[in-house]
Structures are given as structure tokens and as C-alpha cells.
C-alpha positions in Angstrom: -23.0 19.9 68.7 -23.0 16.2 69.6 -19.9 14.2 68.9 -20.4 11.5 66.2 -20.3 8.0 67.6 -18.1 6.0 65.2 -19.6 2.6 66.1 -23.2 3.9 65.5 -22.1 5.4 62.2 -20.5 2.0 61.2 -23.7 0.1 62.2 -25.8 2.5 60.1 -23.5 1.9 57.2 -23.7 -1.9 57.5 -27.5 -1.7 57.7 -27.7 0.4 54.6 -25.4 -1.9 52.7 -27.4 -5.0 53.8 -30.7 -3.3 52.7 -29.2 -2.3 49.4 -28.0 -5.9 48.9 -31.5 -7.3 49.8 -33.1 -4.8 47.3 -30.6 -5.9 44.6 -31.5 -9.6 45.3 -35.2 -8.8 45.2 -34.7 -7.0 41.8 -32.7 -10.0 40.5 -29.5 -8.2 40.3 -26.2 -9.8 41.4 -24.2 -7.7 43.9 -20.6 -7.0 43.3 -17.8 -8.2 45.5 -16.6 -5.8 48.2 -13.1 -5.5 46.6 -14.6 -4.2 43.5 -17.0 -1.7 45.1 -14.9 1.4 44.5 -14.5 0.7 40.8 -18.0 -0.4 40.4 -19.2 2.9 42.1 -17.1 4.9 39.7 -18.3 2.8 36.7 -22.0 3.0 37.8 -21.7 6.8 38.3 -20.1 7.1 34.9 -22.8 4.9 33.2 -25.5 7.0 34.8 -24.1 10.3 33.7 -23.8 8.8 30.2 -27.4 7.7 30.1 -28.6 11.1 31.3 -26.4 12.7 28.6 -27.9 10.5 26.0 -31.4 11.3 27.1 -30.6 15.0 26.9 -29.2 14.6 23.4 -32.3 12.6 22.3 -34.6 15.2 23.7 -32.7 18.0 22.0 -32.7 16.2 18.7 -36.5 15.6 18.9 -37.1 19.2 19.8 -35.0 20.3 16.8 -36.8 18.0 14.5 -40.2 19.3 15.7 -39.1 22.9 15.2 -37.9 22.1 11.7 -41.3 20.5 11.0 -39.9 17.0 10.4 -42.3 15.5 13.0 -45.7 16.5 14.2 -45.8 14.4 17.3 -45.6 17.0 20.1 -46.6 14.5 22.8 -43.4 12.4 22.2 -41.3 15.6 22.1 -42.6 16.7 25.5 -42.4 13.3 27.1 -38.7 13.0 26.1 -38.0 16.5 27.4 -39.6 15.6 30.6 -37.6 12.4 30.9 -34.4 14.4 30.2 -35.4 16.9 32.8 -36.2 14.4 35.4 -32.9 12.5 34.7 -30.9 15.7 35.0 -32.7 16.7 38.3 -32.1 13.3 39.8 -28.5 13.4 38.9 -28.2 16.9 40.4 -29.8 15.7 43.6 -27.4 12.7 43.8 -24.4 15.1 43.3 -25.7 17.4 46.0 -26.0 14.4 48.5 -22.6 13.2 47.6 -21.1 16.6 48.1 -22.9 17.0 51.4 -21.7 13.6 52.6 -18.1 14.5 51.6 -18.3 17.7 53.5 -19.6 15.9 56.6 -16.9 13.4 56.5 -14.2 16.0 56.0 -15.6 18.0 59.0 -15.5 15.0 61.3 -13.1 15.2 64.2 -10.4 12.6 64.1 
């Protein structure tokens, strides 16, 4: 296994950060200062999980309403269920990537 070049890793990190900032500027979003990056990451992750949870609850409520016969719009029920499923799958993939990155960092020789 090849040793990890720390300088190359830092260059890759700075390139990713600069690309992310460019994308946020293009989207019209302001970037957070570097001193707040840890808290903003935590807050962002918490917000995303809350949104996914709300989407799951909405899909569940619509499904229950359809089963009770309160609504006859099966298309909206299925669309909401698919949105909830996609949100959950995306969150699951992000979690897997974060765990993989954490394991990689913990296994790096010091």
C-alpha cells in the first residue's frame, strides 16, 4: 500500500473547498467564515436530517390518509413516497461516505 502524501491530500482538500465555494457563489449562496465551519457543518447536517424526517412523516401521513379513503389522489401519494425514499437513500449514502472518510483518517499513519 502506498503511503499517503500529506501535501497532496491538503492540496486536494483546498481544491475541493475552492470548488465548493465557487458553486455556492454561482448558486447565490453566501459562504460561511472558516471559524464557523464546524458548527455550520453540524447545523447543516442536523437541518438535512430534519428535512428528511419531515418528508418521511409527510409521506406516511399521505399514505395513511389514502388507506383511510380520505384522498383519492394516488399520484401525489406515490410522488411523496418516492421523494421520501430518495431523501433517505441520499442521507444514507452521505452517512456511508462520512464513515468511510472517518475510517480512512483513523487508519492513516502518523
